[in-house]
N, C-alpha and C positions, 0 to 999 in steps of 0.2 A: 521712304526708308532708303538710306544710302547702302550701296553694295560695297562689301569689303573685298580686299584682295585675297584674304584667307577664307576658304569656304567653311561654313558651319558644319561640323561633323554630326551634330544632333539632327539638323535638318536633312542631311544626306541619309541618315539612318531612318528618319520618318518617311522619306520618299521611297526608299528601298522597301520598307515594311509595307507601305500602302500598295506598291506594285505587286509584291509577293501575295498579299491577301487577295487582291483583285484576281490574279492569275489562278490561285487555288480555288476561289469561289466559282470562277467560270468553268474550271475543269470539273469540279464536283457537281455543279449544276448540270452540265452537259453529260456527265457520266452517269448520273442517277436516272437518266431517261432510258439508258440501255438495259435490256433484260439480262444480258450476260453478266454485267457488273453486279446487278442485284442478286443473281444466283450465287455469284462468287462470294459476296458479302454474307449471304445467308449460310452458305456452306462453311465459311470461316468462323462465323459465330457458333454454328452447331458443333464444329470440331473443338473450338475453344471451350465450350460448355461441357462437352464430353470429357475432355482432358482434365478439366477442373474437378468434375465429379469422380473420375478415376483416381486422381491425386488425393482427394479427400478420403475416399474409401481406403486407399493404401495406407495413408497416415493413420486413419482410425484403426485399422487392423494391427498396424505396428504398435500403436499406443496400447491397444488391448493386450497384445502379446507381452509387452514389457510392464503391464499392470500400472499404467499411468492414465490419468483422466484426460479426456479430450476437451477442447474449448467448449463444446456443447455441454458436456458433463459438468464442467465448472460453472457455466452460466445457469444450468438447471439447479445446481446445488445452491448458488447464490440467490436465485429466485425463491427456492423453498425456505432458505434461511430468512429472507426478507418477510415472507408470509408468517413465519413463526414469530419473528420480532414484532410484527404488527399485532398479532394476537396477544402477545405478552403485554404490549403497550395498552391494549384495550382492557386487560385484566388488572393492571396496576391501578392503585388509587391515583387521584389527580395530584395530590400533594405528596411529594416524596420526602418531606421533612420528617425526621423521627419524632415520636411522641415525647420521649424524655431526652434531655440533653445528655450527651455522653461525657464522661470525665476526660480530662486531658490525659494524653498518653505520655506521662513523664515517669521518671524513676522515683520522684519524691511522693510521699503519701499526701493525701488531701489535707488541707489545713486543719479540719476538725479532728483528725486522728492524731495530729502532732500535739494539739493543745490538750494534754493529759494533766498530770500533776504539775503544780507550779514549780518553777526553777528554785525558789528559795527553800521550799520544804524538802525537796528531793536531794538526798545525799548521794554522791557518786559511789558506786560499788568498788570495794578494794580490789586491786589487781591480783590475779591468781599467780602463785609462784610457778616458775617454769619447772617442769618435770623432766628429769634426766632419765633416760632409759639406758639399758646396757649397751644397746647398739651404738648410741652416740658416743658413749664413753670409750667403747672399743675402737671406734673410728678415730677418735682423737689420739688414742695411744699409738695407732698405726701410723698416723701422720707425723708424729714427733720422733 
């Protein structure tokens, strides 16, 4: 493979990363043998766990004070709801299809109700004359 005058930046990055990983691995491997480092890591993890528990306790008491559920309360409620849904699923019949077909939800009556007397024999009802009341006559007089 011919060398170019311009160095490959990706190759430089790979070489630097490989050297860094090697140095970190040798440092960690040598450091884990010492008892002081192990005690320090143990103390750090103990302090971290204590802070996490204190934080969760403080947040839990705050949420209880403002009457809001915590994440644990919500997950418990979701689990209880899932159990209830499973019980309902076991109680329901296998087929959920209704026994009788439902009528369509339209404003028109069903076709059998419309087919009453035939159109030729039925005569239309005469229109009713409009009734005038005193109030409409009084309103017309006021407008004119």
